[in-house]
C-alpha positions, -999 to +999 in steps of 0.1 A: +184+200+146+193+211+112+174+237+091+164+255+118+161+297+118+193+305+130+214+338+130+240+335+101+278+336+109+278+367+105+247+379+129+266+356+157+298+381+151+277+412+151+244+401+180+276+386+203+296+419+198+261+440+210+261+419+239+297+424+252+315+396+238+339+393+207+331+363+187+353+356+160+351+337+131+364+310+137+343+304+169+311+323+152+314+292+125+319+261+153+287+274+171+263+277+136+282+241+128+267+234+167+231+245+160+231+233+122+243+199+127+227+191+160+263+181+178+275+193+209+307+215+209+336+209+231+354+245+237+386+242+254+413+268+263+426+284+292+411+299+322+387+331+319+395+334+279+355+335+275+343+293+271+317+297+298+304+332+283+301+318+245+274+292+259+256+323+279+260+348+250+241+318+224+212+312+250+205+351+245+211+347+211+185+322+207+157+338+230+163+304+251+167+290+288+206+281+297+210+250+319+243+251+331+260+218+349+291+228+372+315+194+373+338+191+396+356+156+413+330+135+424+302+146+405+276+117+406+241+108+387+222+125+417+234+161+413+240+158+374+210+139+362+179+130+383+175+111+420+137+107+435+121+126+459+121+105+489+106+127+519+074+132+493+078+090+489+081+082+522+050+105+531+031+092+502+038+054+516+024+069+549-003+084+540-018+051+526-006+027+555-029+002+563-040-007+529-014-038+512-038-030+478-035+005+481+003-002+487+010-022+456-008+000+436+014+028+451+049+011+444+043+017+410+032+051+413+057+061+438+088+059+409+071+080+383+079+114+371+057+134+402+083+120+427+114+127+401+136+160+410+149+170+375+188+178+375+202+197+346+210+171+325+176+153+326+157+192+327+179+200+293+156+169+274+127+173+289+120+210+271+089+203+249+083+241+238+122+251+228+159+237+227+179+252+256+216+256+256+232+230+278+267+240+294+284+213+309+314+239+324+346+224+332+343+187+320+376+176+328+372+182+367+347+155+363+362+116+366+361+093+341+334+076+353+310+111+348+328+115+317+316+079+304+281+083+316+278+111+296+286+091+263+243+080+255+234+119+265+261+133+241+255+106+216+216+101+213+200+130+235+183+104+258+192+092+294+180+059+309+165+057+343+162+022+352+128+030+371+115+042+339+131+033+309+148+058+284+137+095+281+149+107+248+148+145+240+118+158+220+132+189+220+175+184+219+198+210+234+221+230+222+253+211+243+288+236+250+311+215+268+338+233+283+377+222+292+402+238+304+428+208+302+433+198+335+433+162+322+427+145+290+399+139+276+390+106+260+383+098+223+350+085+227+334+120+244+357+140+219+346+117+185+307+125+197+319+167+196+329+196+175+356+211+187+370+244+187+402+260+210+404+293+225+437+307+233+445+340+248+436+369+226+458+389+204+466+426+217+443+438+191+416+411+201+420+420+235+415+460+231+385+454+212+375+430+240+380+458+267+363+485+246+333+459+240+327+450+276+335+486+291+333+514+262+336+539+287+376+538+295+400+550+279+418+541+249+453+554+263+444+532+298+428+497+282+461+497+262+482+500+290+462+473+310+463+453+282+503+449+277+504+447+312+488+418+313+505+405+281+538+411+298+521+392+327+513+358+303+546+355+289+563+347+327+564+312+341+532+315+365+511+287+382+481+312+376+484+331+340+457+357+338+433+356+314+407+379+299+387+377+333+414+395+354+420+417+326+386+430+328+388+429+365+416+449+366+403+475+343+369+482+361+391+485+393+406+512+375+374+529+368+364+525+396+394+542+409+391+568+392+422+561+375+435+574+340+472+557+344+483+520+353+518+537+368+539+516+390+517+524+427+487+517+409+498+484+394+512+474+429+479+486+448+456+465+421+476+434+413+456+415+435+431+416+405+451+396+379+474+377+407+461+351+428+490+334+442+516+344+467+543+327+446+534+346+416+533+379+435+568+376+441+582+364+408+563+393+397+575+419+415+612+400+415+609+404+377+596+444+382+567+459+377+586+491+360+597+458+335+564+446+327+548+480+331+571+493+297+556+507+267+548+479+240 
């Protein structure tokens, strides 16, 4: 993939901002190297800090397709890579009933590409015109067996299918994996990837994100929301609100035509940022007036 026409690091930063995404220089550098070196990029960080959005923005900047594989416990090859279209295979067999010779010929044909259903991983290496962006989202939610299966794909951009042999990419995808750190990933997977950590943003960066995504928001209200979220993150909550929650609360206040985040408004909209009863009890015990104090 080296040598492809790729936006510079500065252009990545600027183009992402026009798309409403604030990409700092370290992340832009990691993404630039992903494209130039042809190595997958593993992005780890807290929930809601923009890991998934980075892949979406890259696909938009490159003008290519985004293929997303959402990981979960129990994810298997049939859901992630491929499966055979059994109904179509059975129909083809039924249409050839009564002819032993035709059935023997059909045996080799029904395990061909015409009967193959491509899932995200296989689809990502089957593009012939332009490399897509492959997002393997929340890889830490998949089990270790699936993670091990990914190694061939990440290292060689190929997939082995017993009935067909090895399928190798002619236009390797740009791969971004995300992880919330629910479990430790294997050293084998990490060795195949570049790595970047996204932390909760500083006050200034988060204000930049709010302005980029919601330019109509007033500076004072935006600062109140960001200060409130930063105060919440200092608490020992089970589900710490991320930037996604900052934007949700800001949108809610805009919709409600609020120009000030006072205690009453914060109490009524707290469901935008706090997502468990235990955390809600902690916040109310701490006191919204204290959390809303000026930064």
